[in-house]
C-alpha positions in Angstrom: -21.2 4.1 -13.0 -17.5 4.0 -13.5 -17.3 6.9 -11.0 -19.1 5.1 -8.6 -16.9 2.0 -8.9 -14.0 4.3 -8.5 -15.2 5.9 -5.4 -16.0 2.4 -3.9 -12.4 1.1 -5.0 -10.8 4.2 -3.3 -12.9 3.4 -0.1 -11.3 -0.1 0.0 -7.7 1.4 -0.5 -8.5 4.0 2.3 -9.3 1.1 4.7 -6.3 -0.6 3.8 -4.1 2.2 4.1 -4.6 2.6 8.0 -3.9 -1.0 8.7 -0.2 -1.7 9.5 1.3 -4.4 7.3 -1.4 -4.5 4.6 -0.1 -3.0 1.2 -2.4 -0.5 -0.5 -0.7 -1.2 -3.7 -1.3 -5.0 -3.6 -5.0 -4.1 -3.2 -4.9 -2.0 -6.1 -3.4 -4.9 -8.1 -6.4 -7.0 -6.7 -9.0 -4.3 -7.8 -7.3 -4.2 -11.3 -6.5 -0.5 -11.1 -2.8 -0.4 -10.2 -1.6 0.1 -13.8 -4.0 2.9 -14.4 -3.3 4.6 -11.1 0.4 4.4 -11.4 0.4 5.8 -14.9 -2.3 8.7 -14.0 -0.3 9.7 -11.1 3.2 9.3 -12.4 2.3 11.4 -15.4 -0.1 13.9 -14.0 2.4 16.7 -13.3 4.1 16.4 -16.7 0.8 16.3 -18.6 -0.5 19.3 -16.7 2.6 21.4 -17.5 2.5 20.3 -21.0 -1.1 20.8 -21.7 -1.7 17.2 -23.0 -5.2 16.0 -23.4 -4.9 12.9 -21.5 -4.8 15.1 -18.3 -8.6 15.2 -18.3 -8.6 11.2 -18.4 -6.1 11.1 -15.4 -8.4 13.4 -13.6 -11.5 11.7 -14.3 -9.9 8.6 -12.6 -7.9 10.2 -9.8 -10.6 12.6 -8.3 -13.3 9.9 -7.5 -10.7 7.4 -6.5 -9.1 10.0 -4.2 -12.3 11.0 -2.8 -13.2 7.2 -1.9 -9.8 7.0 -0.4 -10.2 9.9 1.8 -13.7 8.6 2.9 -12.2 4.9 3.6 -9.3 6.4 5.6 -11.3 8.9 7.8 -14.5 6.9 8.1 -13.0 3.3 8.8 -9.9 4.1 10.5 -11.3 3.5 14.0 -13.2 0.3 12.8 -10.1 -1.0 11.4 -8.1 -0.4 14.5 -10.9 -1.8 16.6 -11.1 -5.1 14.8 -7.2 -5.3 14.9 -7.3 -4.6 18.8 -10.2 -7.3 19.4 -9.2 -10.1 16.9 -5.7 -9.4 16.1 -4.8 -13.1 15.1 -7.6 -13.9 12.8 -7.6 -10.3 11.3 -3.8 -10.6 10.3 -4.5 -14.0 8.9 -7.4 -12.7 6.8 -4.9 -10.2 5.4 -2.2 -12.8 4.8 -4.9 -14.7 2.8 -5.7 -11.6 0.7 -2.2 -10.9 -0.1 -1.4 -14.3 -0.9 -4.3 -14.6 -3.2 -3.1 -11.4 -5.1 -0.2 -13.4 -6.4 -1.8 -14.9 -9.5 -3.0 -11.3 -10.4 0.7 -10.1 -10.3 1.6 -13.1 -12.6 -1.1 -12.0 -15.0 0.0 -8.3 -15.4 2.8 -9.1 -17.9 2.5 -11.8 -20.8 6.1 -13.1 -20.3 6.9 -13.9 -16.8 9.6 -16.6 -17.5 12.2 -16.7 -14.7 15.7 -15.6 -15.8 18.8 -14.5 -14.0 17.8 -10.7 -13.8 14.3 -11.2 -12.9 15.1 -13.9 -10.1 17.6 -11.4 -8.6 15.1 -8.7 -8.7 12.7 -11.0 -6.8 15.2 -11.7 -4.2 16.1 -8.1 -3.8 12.5 -7.3 -3.3 11.9 -10.2 -0.8 15.0 -9.1 1.2 13.9 -5.5 1.2 10.2 -6.4 2.5 11.9 -9.0 5.2 14.1 -6.3 6.4 11.2 -3.8 7.0 9.1 -6.3 8.5 11.8 -7.5 11.1 12.3 -3.6 11.5 8.9 -3.4 12.7 9.0 -6.5 14.9 12.2 -4.8 16.7 10.7 -1.4 16.9 13.7 0.1 15.1 12.8 3.6 16.0 10.4 3.0 18.8 12.2 5.0 21.4 11.9 8.2 19.0 9.1 10.4 19.7 8.3 13.1 17.2 7.3 16.4 18.5 4.1 17.7 16.7 4.6 21.1 18.4 8.0 21.9 17.0 9.4 22.9 13.5 11.8 20.0 13.4 9.2 17.5 14.6 6.6 18.6 11.8 9.4 18.2 9.3 10.1 14.6 10.6 6.6 14.1 9.9 6.9 15.2 6.3 10.0 13.0 5.7 8.3 10.1 7.0 5.3 10.8 5.0 7.4 10.9 2.0 8.7 7.4 2.4 5.4 6.2 3.5 3.7 7.8 0.3 6.4 5.9 -1.7 5.3 2.7 -0.1 1.7 3.3 -0.8 2.6 2.9 -4.6 4.6 -0.1 -4.1 2.9 -3.7 -4.1 3.8 -5.7 -0.9 5.1 -2.4 1.1 2.9 -0.7 3.7 2.8 3.1 4.4 1.6 2.0 7.9 4.8 0.1 8.2 6.9 3.2 7.7 4.9 5.1 10.2 5.2 2.3 12.8 9.2 2.2 12.3 9.4 5.8 12.7 6.9 5.9 15.7 4.6 8.4 14.0 1.7 5.9 13.6 -0.2 6.7 16.8 0.2 10.6 16.7 -0.9 10.3 13.1 -4.1 8.3 13.8 -4.6 10.6 16.8 -4.5 13.8 14.2 -7.0 12.0 11.8 -9.3 11.4 14.8 -9.0 15.1 15.9 -10.7 16.1 12.6 -14.0 15.2 14.3 -12.8 15.7 17.7 -11.2 19.2 18.0 -8.7 20.8 18.7 -7.5 19.4 15.3 -3.9 18.8 15.0 -3.3 20.7 11.8 0.5 20.6 11.8 0.8 17.1 12.0 -1.9 16.7 9.3 -0.5 19.2 6.8 3.0 18.2 7.1 2.3 14.5 6.6 -0.1 15.1 3.8 2.6 17.1 2.0 5.2 14.6 2.5 3.0 11.7 1.5 1.7 13.5 -1.8 5.3 14.1 -2.9 6.3 10.5 -2.1 3.2 9.1 -3.9 3.9 11.2 -7.1 7.7 10.6 -7.4 7.6 6.9 -6.6 4.6 6.4 -8.9 6.6 8.4 -11.7 9.9 5.9 -11.1 7.5 2.8 -11.1 5.9 4.0 -14.1 9.2 4.3 -16.0 10.3 0.9 -14.6 7.0 -0.7 -15.9 7.5 0.5 -19.3 11.4 -0.3 -19.5 11.6 -3.5 -17.5 8.1 -4.7 -16.8 8.9 -8.4 -16.1 11.7 -7.5 -14.0 9.7 -5.0 -12.1 6.9 -7.3 -11.3 9.4 -10.1 -10.1 10.7 -7.5 -7.8 7.0 -6.8 -6.8 6.4 -10.6 -6.2 9.4 -10.6 -3.8 7.9 -7.6 -2.0 4.8 -9.3 -1.6 6.4 -12.7 -0.1 8.5 -10.9 2.0 5.6 -8.7 3.6 4.3 -12.1 5.0 6.9 -11.6 7.8 5.4 -8.3 9.1 1.8 -9.5 8.6 2.6 -12.6 10.8 0.6 -12.0 14.1 3.0 -12.0 17.0 0.2 -13.0 19.1 0.0 -16.5 17.3 0.7 -19.6 19.6 -0.3 -23.2 19.3 -3.7 -22.9 21.4 -6.9 -24.1 19.9 -8.2 -20.3 19.3 -4.9 -19.4 17.5 -5.1 -22.4 15.4 -8.9 -21.7 14.4 -7.8 -18.3 13.5 -5.7 -19.7 10.7 -9.0 -20.5 9.1 -9.3 -16.6 8.4 -6.7 -17.2 5.4 -9.5 -19.1 3.5 -12.1 -16.3 3.0 -9.1 -13.9 2.3 -7.8 -16.1 -0.4 -11.2 -16.6 -1.8 -12.0 -12.8 -1.9 -8.6 -12.1 -3.6 -9.2 -14.7 -6.3 -12.6 -13.6 -7.0 -11.5 -9.9 -7.4 -8.4 -11.1 -9.5 -9.8 -14.0 -11.6 -10.9 -11.7 -14.4 -7.8 -9.6 -14.5 -6.9 -8.8 -18.3 -3.5 -10.0 -19.6 -1.2 -7.1 -19.9 -0.1 -5.7 -23.1 3.4 -4.7 -22.0 5.9 -4.6 -24.7 8.3 -7.7 -24.2 11.8 -7.3 -23.0 14.8 -9.3 -22.4 16.5 -9.3 -18.8 
């Protein structure tokens, strides 16, 4: 049963992964699997090299979760983009509701979340970073750049962008699709995914991006895993700042004061409710207390 649940959770993460502005790591928090995934991905390589017994535990977690994520990404990419194209304002408000509803889950991930100077600073830094990224998407920072998937430098560029997108996948409040949008690689990557079922397949883009994303996921997961062990409360304050700042990028640019747009705000409600239901039974963290 646990394997089936992991596959289903992976599918949800896969769908979230292709939606610009939606943080897959925040969804992992909602699904109460973030700590496990960070620990497994961050320590998988070192445990493999050292031959530790926990490697089997990690693989039993990551394999079904990864299969679900791939199925979700490939199977629902078109549906997700269709909904965003046809119903952009209510869809974005629904996502805002989901993300807002995840905040109580973050607060429950550590037993001591009292505000201190260091923790508040970490939260502000996270907020500023997410706001700047969101404003960068609004301003199409690299919108004039077009990566050439037929050249070696172009494929290298896809790999580098994939690395930072992979890191964003492991960071609550941040979106890998944000990074792809900033780097003007989102559309060619979506085309490459679609080419898997509609040849000719764009293997160059797929392979280079996958390698970059894989490296980014592993390296950032290791960094976050270490931060969570050494400075858990500070790290969670930074995560909260990232989540609050992500609302800037999620706010629908099509929103106006017409009746249809105002009605779309109601999509916040089911988003918050779903997030609350998913996160209400999240267990209290057993993290070691620390001073900040």
